[in-house]
N, C-alpha and C positions, 0 to 999 in steps of 0.2 A: 505492499498502501503506501504511497506516495506519502512523503514529509507532512505531517500536518504543520500548520503556523499560525499562532500568533496573532494578530493585527493592533493595536491597540494606538488607537487615534484621540483623540481629548484636539476638540478646535481652542485656537489661541494657545494653548498652553501642554508639553509635551511634559508625561510623566510614566514615569516606569515601573510598570506590572512584574511582578515578579511569583515565577509559577510554585518551586521551591526552593527553600534556601534564603540568602541577603543578597542573590549577586546584585552586580551596578554593570548598567556599560556605561559610554561613556556617549557625553553629548557634542558636537564636535559644534565650530561657532561657524558654524552654517545652516549654523539649526536641524541640525539633519542626526539620525540617529544610524550608528550602522550598524548590518546585521547579526548578529551575534550566535553562535549556539547553544544549544542549556546540555552542559556536560552529562546531568543527572537523565533528562526524558530523552537527547538525543535530535530536538525539534529545534525549529527558529524561531529567536524571541525578534520583532524589527519593532520602531515606530517611525511614527510624522510627528515633524511639529511644521503647523502654518505659519505665515507672518501675520500681523492685527496690526491694528491701530495703535498707534505710541496709546492709549491714552486705554487699553484693557489688555495692553502687554504687561502678563505676568514674569513677574521674578522667582526662579523656577529655585536659584536658590533663599529664595523669602516665600516660604507656602504663604495661602490663602485662603480664610472660611465664607465658605459658599454654602446658602442652605437650602436640598433638592426642592425646588418647583410643583412639581407635582412626581408621581411613580415614572419610573423606565420606561421609557416603549419599547417595545420586546418585537422589531422586524427575525425572518429568518427560520419561524419553528416550523416543522412538519405535525409532530407526532406529540412534542413533550410542549404537557401544560403547563402555559402564559402564566396564571399563576402562581404552582409551582417554582417554577424560574427564580421570578426576582422572589419567593419564599426564600429559597435557596442563597439566591445573589446580596440578601439582604438591604436591599438601598428601598428605601418610606418615601413619598409625602414629608414634606419636615425636617430632614436628618441633618446634622449639617457636618456639611464634608470640607476637608482639606486640599486643596489642588496646588500640587503634591501633596498624598499621606495616603494611610494603610484603606480606608475604608472603602476608596476603590482597587486598592490591590487586593486585599480578602474577600472581596465581592468577585476578582477574579477568580482568585482561587480555587472559590466552594463550588461556580462552576465547572470545570475543571475539574473539579476533584471528582465526580460525579460519572467520567469516562464516558460524557453522551455524544459531547463535540468537536470536528473538529478544528472549525475557528472561533474565537471568538471578538470582536470587538463591543468598547464598551466607548461612545461619543459625546462630543456634549456638540449641543443643537445648535443651545445660544447662553451665553450668559447675559440677564439685562440685571445689571447693576451687584447686588445679593446671592440672584437667586440666578440658578444654572437648571438646565434642560439636559436631562441623559438617554441617550438610546443605546439598548446593547441589541448587538447585533451574534447572534453568530447559525453557522452553520452545521448543524446535525450532521452525526455519526451514520456511515450505510446501513442499511436496515438486509434481515439474509432472506433474498428473495426464492432460491431453495441451493441444492448443494446435490451433490454427487462424485460420490470413489473413482476414484479410479484405481489399477491397477488388485481391484480382489476382487470373485465371485460376489455372484447376490448372495448368495447362504449366509457368504463372510461379511454382505454391508449389510442386509439386514439387521444384524448383528451386535453392531454397531451401531447401529440407527436406538437399539433398545438404548442403550448406553449413553452415548453422549446428551440425545434431548436437544436434537433442534427443531427447534419453530420456523416460520415465517413470521418473520416481522420483530423477530431479534436483532439488538443491535451487535451490529460486528467488531466489538473493543479487540484490545490486545492480552485481556484477558481470557475473553471468550475463546481466539487463536488457541491461545497455551493451554489452555485446559483440555480441548477437543484434543491437542496433539498426545497431551503425558494420560491422557483414558486411552487411548487408541493404546500408546504401545506399551500401558501396565496391559491392559486385556492380553496382551500378545503374548507378555513378560511372560504372563501368570499360564500362559501353554503354549513355551519352554523355544520362543524366539527369539533371544536376547537378541539377537540385528532389526529390531527394525527401523525404518526409518520415513519417516511422518511429511511433507511440506504440504504448505498450503494456496492454492491460487485462486484470486482475488482477480473476479470479471464484471465488471457495469453491466448492470440487465437494464436493457433500455430497453424493456419493456413495460418497465416501472418506476418513479421515480428516486433517485437517493438509493436503489437498491444494488447488490449483487450474489453472484452466482460464485461458493466454491465450491474451487474440483479440490477436492482432497485426494493428493497423492502418496499412497500406501504399500512404501515395498517392504514383505513382512520378514524377506530371507527365508533361508535351513532351519528348521526348529532343532536346535540345540543337546543333543540326548549325551546321555554320559556313557562314555566306556571305561570306566574304575574308578575304585572309589580307596584311596591305600591306602594303611592310618603305620604311622610312622615313632615312636616310643613307647606302644603297648605291650605291657607284658600280666597281667594284672588278669584282664577281657581281650579274648582275638578277634581279630580283623571280623573275623565271621560274625558277635556277635552284638560287633558296633553297628558292621555295617546294618544287620537286623531290625538297630533302637531306631533309626532315621526310614521311615514310615512313608518320607514322599519322596526323598533324596534318591534312586536302586540305581543299581548298572541293567543295562543293557544284557540280556542275556537272553537265548533261545524260550526260558522254561517258566519268562518269569511272564505269563501271563495278565496276571490281575494284576499286577501293578506301573504305573509308567517311569520310565526313564528317562524324563525330560527331564532338567532343567531350569531352575525357578527356583531366583531369586530369593524370593521368601521361603520357600519352601528348606531351602537349605540352612537357613539360618536360627530357625526354627527344628533343625534335624540337628545344629551340632551343638543345642542349649542340649537337643534329649539325650544324645554321647554324654554330656558330661554328668547330667542325670542320674545316667545308667551309674557312672564311674560314683556321683554322692549313695549312690539307694549301695549299695554293695561295699560299704566304708568306707570311699578315698575323698573326704568331703574336700581335696586341698587339690585334686585334679580337675585340669587344664589347657585350653584347646592351644598352643605357645606360635602356630602358626595354619594356618590353610594356605592351599596357594589349587587354583581353578585352570590351565592350563591347555590350547589344542592338542586332541590329536593323532596321531598318526592317521587313525582312517577318516575320512571327511563328515564336517559337518556331527566330530565327533567334540567330546575334554574327557580329559581329568583330574581326579580332582587328589590332591595329598594331602592327607592333617597327619599334622607330628602332636601327638597331647607326652604332658609334663602329667602322672598319675600320684606322684607325691605318695603319702604314706600312710596304709590302711588305721583306723579306726574303730575303737570298740567302746558301747556305754560301761562311764560308768559308776556310783551311787547319786541314785537318780531322788534325790528327797521331796517336801511341800511344803510350804511357807503362804498361810491367811487363807487353810481350808480353816470353817468349822460344822460349814453344813455334811460331810462327807468326811471323813476318816480316812488316813495315808494311805492306807490299806487296800481301798475298796477305791480308790483312784488309780492304784500302780496295779492289781486289775484292770480293770478297764485298759492300761496304757498295753501293757502286755506284752510293759522289754524289760529285760531286766538283762544285769550285770555283767558282759562278757559279749553279750548281743554287739553284733558286726553294727556298726556305725554307721543311720537311715537316719537325712534329714526327710524327707517327703512320707516314710512311715512317722515318725515324729507330729508333723506334725496334721498328719490320717490321724489318730489316734488323741489329737487332740483335739479338733474343730472340722475337720474336713474327711469324719470315714461316708460315703455314700450310702450306705446299709441304718447310720444313726446313732454307733455303737460307740463314742466319743466320746472321753470325757467334756467335750464341752454343751452332746445331747444331755450331761447325763443332767448337768443345772440349766437348762433350757430346757427342758420338761419340765422341770420344777419352777418354773415361772423367772428364772432370776438373765432375765433376758441382756441386766449389761454384766453380763463376768465378761470376763477375759483371763486370761492366762498367755504369760510369759516363759518360753523357756531361756533360762541363760546359762550359762557355761562362766562354771564356778574357778573352774581348775582340772585343767587341761596337762599329763601326766604322763614321757615318751607318749602310748598309743592308746590311751586309755581320755575318758573325756566327762569331767561329774559333772552335773545337771540340777539347778534346782529350780522347782517349778513357782512362779511365783505368781497371784492365783490373787482376782482380787472380783468378790463375789459377788458384793453389789447388795441392793435389795430387789424385794420379789419384785415383776411391775407383773402389773393386772391390764386389762385388754382394753379399752375406750374405745373407740371408736374403728366401725368393720365399713369397708365400702368396698364394694366391685363397681370395675365402670369396663363397658365395652360393650351389655349386651343389648343390640340395637333390637331384636328382634323379640329373643328371649325376656318374658315377664321376670321381676325382681323376685318375688315370690316361689316363685322354680328356682332360681339362682339362690336366695337368703337360706331357702330350707337344706343347701345341700353343709354346709358352713357348720361347722367345726370347730370353728373360732369367734363365743360367743362372747358380746360387752362381759362390764364386769368379772369375766373369771382371770384364773389368772395365766398369762402364756406360755405355752407349750406348744413347742419349736415342733412337737409330731405331732399336731390340730392342726394347724400350719400344710403342713407335707399329708397330709388326710386331707384335709381340704381340695388342696391343689389334685389330687387325685377322683375324689368325686367331684368336680366336676369337670371336670377330662370324663368321665365316666356317662356323665350328661350323652355324651358326643356332640354334643353342637356347639361348640369353642374351639380352636385352632389350637393343640397343645406348645406349638412351638413357638404360641405369642403369649402363652399365660404370664405370667407376672406376677410375683410379691413384694410388696416391694412397702415393713415397716417405715414407722414415723416413730422410734421411741424419744418420747419426756422423762428423761432421767428429774427430771427437778421435778416432777410429780410424782415420780414411776410407772405408768403408765404407758399404751403405747398406742396407734393409730393403725390399722395395717390394711389396705388396698390391694386387690386382685382384679388386676387386669390384666381383661380376654376380649377375643375378637372372636364376633361370629363364622361357623360357617354352615357349609353346604351341607344341613346331613340327613333331605330326604334322596329318595333312590321311586330313578321307574327301570324297569325291566322288559325285554323285549328281547327273547328268547326263541328258540328253541330244538330242538334234537328226540335221539329218538330211541328208542325203549319199552320195553314190560313186551311185544307185543302189537301194540297199536300205531308201529307204525313212527312219519314226523308227528310231533305235539310242540305245537307255538302257545305261549305265555304270556303276557301280558299283562302289567301285576304297575299297583303304585306302595307305597307305603308313606310317610309324612310322618315323620318322625319328632316331631315339635308342634305336637295339632292342638290347635283350642275348641273345646265341643263347646264351651262353655259362649264362644261370642259366633257360635253358627248362625242366627237371628241377630248379628251385627254383622247391616251393610259394608259401614266403613274398614271393619276387619277383611274384608273380603280384599287382601295386596298379594296373588290372588286368593287366594286361601286363607282363612284367621289360622290364626299361631301365636306359638311362647307360651302357651302353659306346661307343656314338656308330656304333652301325651302321642298314643304313638294311634292310628289311624291304619292301618294295611288291607289291600280292595288285591285278588290275586283272580285270572283269570287261565285256563288253559285248554285245547281245543287243537282235535284236526277234524270240524264234520259233527257229523252227528252220531259217529261209533263213538266219538269221549268229548265232554265237556264236564269243565271244574269248577266251580264258583268257589272261594275261601273269603271270609274279613273274618280279622281281625280289629279290637280296641283295646287295648291297654290304659291304666290312671293309671299312673305310676306312686300316689298321695289320696285316699281313699278319702275322702275328708276333708285335707289340704293341713291337717297334725299331724299325721303321722306317715312314716314310711313308706304305709302298709299298700301292694298295691293288689290292683283289682281289674282281669284281663276276660273277654269275651270272642268264642269265638264262634263262627256260624261256618259250614260247608253242608256243601250239597256233589254230588257229580254219580254220573250215568257214562255208565260203557253200554257198548250194546253192536248188534254187530252193524248197522248204517241205516236199516229201514224204519220210514216213522212212522208212528204209531199208529194211523189208518193202513196200515200195509197191510194185518191179521198176519206179520210171520216176523214183527220182529223180537229180538233175543233181547232180553236185558239186564242191570242189576244196577238200583240207585239205592244212595244210600246219604240219608241226608243225618245232618247231625249237631252239639252242641257245648263248649267245652269253658266250662266256668273258672277260673283263678284265682288263689289267692296269694302272700306273698307280705310271710313278715319275720321283716330282721330281728335277729339273735345280737346280745349284749353276753350271750357265757355258747361254746370257750371264752369266744372274742365277737367282738361285731364284724370281722368279713363274716359272719353266714346268714345264713337264711333261710329261711319255712316256706319252704310254695306247700301249697294242698290245691288240687285239682278234682274234682267233677264232670264226667264224657259220661255225658250219651251220645246214640247213631243209632238208625234206625235204617237197617234193609229191605231192601222191595226186590225180588225177583222175579219176571217177567218172562217162560219157556230159558230159562239157561243152559239147559241142557247138561253137556257129563263137560264143559268145562266151567262149573260151578260143583262146590254141596251137594249142593239139594236142586233142581231146573226152576221147581214153583216155589210161591210161601216168602218169609219174610221171619227176619231176624233180630233182635235186641242184644246191646248189650251197656251194660249201666258199670262204671266203673271209679273205683275214687285213688286219685295217685299221692305219695308223698314225698314228695324229696330236697332234702336236708342240702344244699349247698354253701360250700366258700370258697369267693370269690377274693383271691389278691392279683388278681391280676389288672400286669399294663393296661391302659385304659386305652394305650393305644391303638391306632391299626399295627402295627410292625410293634408288639409284646414282646419287652425285652426281660420284664423279667415276673413273679408271683406266678400263683398258681391255679389252676380253674377244679372241686376236684366236686361231683356229686351222684349222689345215693339216691337213688327210689327205692318204690315198693309199691307195685298196683293190683288190686283186689278186685274182685266181683264178686256180689254177694253169692253165697252157694248154696245157691239154689236146691239142687241136688239132694241137698241136706234136709229138706225139709218137705221130700216125697218122697213116697212108695213107690215109687211106678221103676219099672225091671229098664234103661235105658240103655242098656245092651241088642237090648230088642225091640229099639226107639226107628222109626225111619229117619234120616238124617234132619229133615225139618222141624220136626217134633223135637229131635235131642238139639240143635242150636238155638231152641224158642229162645228161649233167655244163652247167651252165652259167657262161660266163668272159665275162670281163669284167676291163676296170681302169677305176678313179671318182678323182678328183682333189675339191679343193672348200677353199676358200675364204671365213673369214666373221671379220670383224673387226665390236667397236664401239666403242665404247668415244664416251663420258661429261664430257660439262663443264657448271661451273659459271657460269652468265651473272650471275649475281650473285655476291655472294663475302660476305652477310649475314650477323654473328655473332647468336648467343638469348646477351645479356649481360645479358637474365636469370637464366635458369636455366644454369650453362654445362656441364651436364649432358641436356637439353637438344639435339636437333638443330634451324638455322635456316632456315627453309622458304624452301630458295634456287629460280631457274628455274635449268635445266635442260636442253641440250644434248641428246642422244640423237643420235648418226648410227650408221647400219647397213651393212654392203657386203657381197654374198655374190656367188659366184658357184661352178660347178658343170658337168664335164665326163667325159664319159665317154668308153670306145676301146675297140677289141677286138683280137683276136690276129691272127684269120685274116680278108679279107674274104669268105671264102666264108660264113663266119657271121653274121659282119654285125654288127652292133650288136644285144646283149641287147636283150632285148625285157622283163627283168625290170630293179625298181632303176630304171625310167629314172622323171622330173624333167614332176611337172603343174604349174600354177601357177595360182592365182587363188582371188579368194574371201578365208574365215577362215585355212584351214588349222588350223582342228578338231579333225583327228584326225594331224596331222602326219606320219604311216607312215600307210602295207598295208602290212599283214602276205597279203593275198591275190597280187600280184602285185612284193610289195618297193617298191613305187612311195614316192616323197617328195614331199609335200605340201606347194608353197612358194604362202605369204600373202601376196598384193594387196590388199589392201583396195578394197574401189567393184564388185570384178568379181568376176562368178559363179564357184562353183567349178571350177579345171580349165577355164574356159574359151580362157586363155591356152597353151593346149599342143594339139597335136594327140593326136586320141583313143588316138595309140600311146602318148603321153608325148616326152619332149622329152629330148636330152643333152647340151643344152647350157643352161645356163642363169644371167642375171646378180637380180640385185635390190639394190633401195638406197631406205633410209630414211632420213628427220627426222624426229624427234620436238621437239618443244619442250615442255615438263614443269613443273607447279606442282602442286606437295603441298597438296589440301587438310586435310589430318591426318597426322601421321609417328607415331601410336599403334602402341605394336607386335601392339597389340588389333588396331584395323582403320587398315593406312592406305594411304591412298583421296588422288590425284593424277591431275588434269585433263592433257588434253597436245590441242594438235594437229600433224599429220601431214600425211606431203606422199611415196608413194610411186612408182617407179620400178620397170619390169623387164621382164623377158621371158623367152620357152624358144624352143628352130629342136630345129628336126629333124636336123639334122645340126650338127659340127661344120663346115667352112666356110657357113654362114650367120649364125655367132656375130655379132654384132654386139654393143658394150656399150651403146654408144650410140640405137640400136632399143631403146626403150622405151615403155612406156605409162603411162600416170600416173593417179594418186590422190593427192585429199586430202581433210581434215574434220578431226574436233574428236572424243573419246574419252576417257576413265574408266574406269580400273582400282583396282577395290578385296580389297583384300590381306586375304580372311580362316585366322586358320591351320588353324580348321578347315579349309579347301576348298580353300585355297592362292591366287595370284592368279587373279581375274577380271575381264574386257576387256568393254565396252562403246562399240563404233564406230560411227560415223555415214560413210561412207565416201563420195567425191561423183568421178568416172570421167570424166577429163579426153578420151579416145581415143577409137575407136567400132574394133570387131574384129570387123571379115572372114569373114560369115556367118552370123553371129548381132546378129541382127533389133531383138532380144523379149528380150536385156539391158534388165532399167533403166538410167533414168541414176544412180541412188543408191541406195543400200541398210544397212539394219544390219548390223549384226557384231560378234558376240557369240563371244568368246575365253575359255579356261580356259589358265592353264600360262601360264612368263614366257615360253619360247622355240619353242610349238610355231608351228610352218610359219616355221620355220625353217631355213638350208642348215646 
């Protein structure tokens, strides 16, 4: 861009206006000012003096005071508000100004600081005695008309557009141009391009006044990768162990398929700190990097790194004493600390045991769970002798703090009552760290808020021993739409359409203003699901869940209505229709328990199903008639699972029993000789199930760059489940309804035709691991090693490797939990808020199934939902 010039005119007098510092320019005898370049700004400063009558001629060495007769006129503005410009200049009618003097100098400075103008002129239109009339003339800097990238592919250019965020009409300043360059360079540096070159060319846009087009030339160069990492001076730790410590700086090796070998300066700096921390963790507290070098390798576009270590001596813990503790004895604190004399000195472990244990088993948590919010502990090295360090733990307990105000912000859609009833931190109670963490979990368990953006902001008030707590939340989409199709059960292709509203408000159904587009905010769940393949099969399911019946206690009430029809596809008027129809209702009531701990919930269900059979022939137990199923189910659940879509800790254990009334016990008839339609007129059975899932972090990485975001940790998921059906009367035997069918994807999860439970086992055909009439006992085990690709709430993606094992049996006596069919393979899970969790797996079976020689050795599996196909 051309050099920008400030021209300053004052009719009848010349004043020097300094843009920065106190530079002066010499006034020549010919009443002219010689041009001079300002060394700080690189811009020319030029002025002129006009000749005037002797009566008005001013002596520059004797400044004269004038009164500004009116507000200065402003000319040359195109986008800038004139009133704002005058406010910035600080010149108003009636001001007393000296010519020459600082008032006009300051006006020039103030206008120029806005970085919006190329030229600024202040001159006097006339002088009338002591009155002076001024005009401010400006030339605005050009505005951005459009911009384009030169030297980049379309995809790369689109990514950069999202980062530089340029909009039409933006003022093109030197700062803006520098920011564009820095943003582009940083973008490619973070991706391993360390030799990026960026230049920006400005060209006037003739279609618009005072507008320019920016041509951004980018030469990213070659991506630089690491050929080798060499350590010197390391004796205590091997080079391989140190290289493994560097999580984001890796050598280029053919087998490193899960790690990048790009050289990213920020990651390299962070990994050098990790190397030192690794030494510190094994007792070398004085270890440091004395030199590191990055140089070009013999291989093109590769660099090698050499790091020289000074390990120092290895240290050990000595005597540890406690000072200032009155609430808890030293023995208790030492047991929690778990560090003994002679243990290898580890500053990180010491810090974790004192204040930073993620499991909450540290000294600080002990105090904070009893209200001591202002607790502090300071470990002081009181003696270092040879290789042993004696520590004194200096404690300030402070007073117990009580909670004053508790607020929640960010719940724009969810009503306050839904949020506040989840809080474990109540005003007036003692502050407890565990209650704060539990509240965060309960808010996440709702599913309405983004866990990555949830924040806890305690504001302590030591002067009165209270604390205010603010929970910041960000709403996320929780409703889901299901549009899917699948094959199975001999029905051919079955289409599914459904919608689940997870934050519904039934109370506002008749409130016209609440329909935006549906009434929401009360935390209720409404689900409607429809399945069909035309006349042969139709199913409708409606579910409503109120999580807080009455609004005072977290007792949940659920209601499910359903109807399902399966037929030969003929209409009712044809006279040859064969069909079975089931209508049913389920009522559920859940009560949270306090014992053994408050993760337990007791659920009770009452189920009723009515079966109508019409000319169904040999495909069903009886051809014509009806059956009734009335059952009571009791389920005890302990759920401490991480509420995120990608759980990393906790467990979910369920034990349930389901019973029908023992009708045959009150009848003297001989059921062995009864026809099926009489024997099963009222179904009777008993059913018991156990299912448990556990989540364990394999890695414990922490996202230090962004504390609000979750770290990408490898997680081990373990599952075990068993089921058993029994009967009351041996003449009736096991009920032919509600049996287990194992194998396949478990996509349908539950068939309403005969109440069968479909248990998934990847790698095998649907139902291939159970008798054709169903099984009465079942066992299944699964292990998954999971790694997240994205933990974004709007698109969570993780990959997995699984091992499944399971089997089912037709009698209880055949049950053998170690006689199993096995399979393994990879998979991926994708969570989209509008569609739920989608799964794609590839299963390879290890065992053959007797009598099924046509089954493929491997197969792809598609699943929808979190727990379909489980017990």
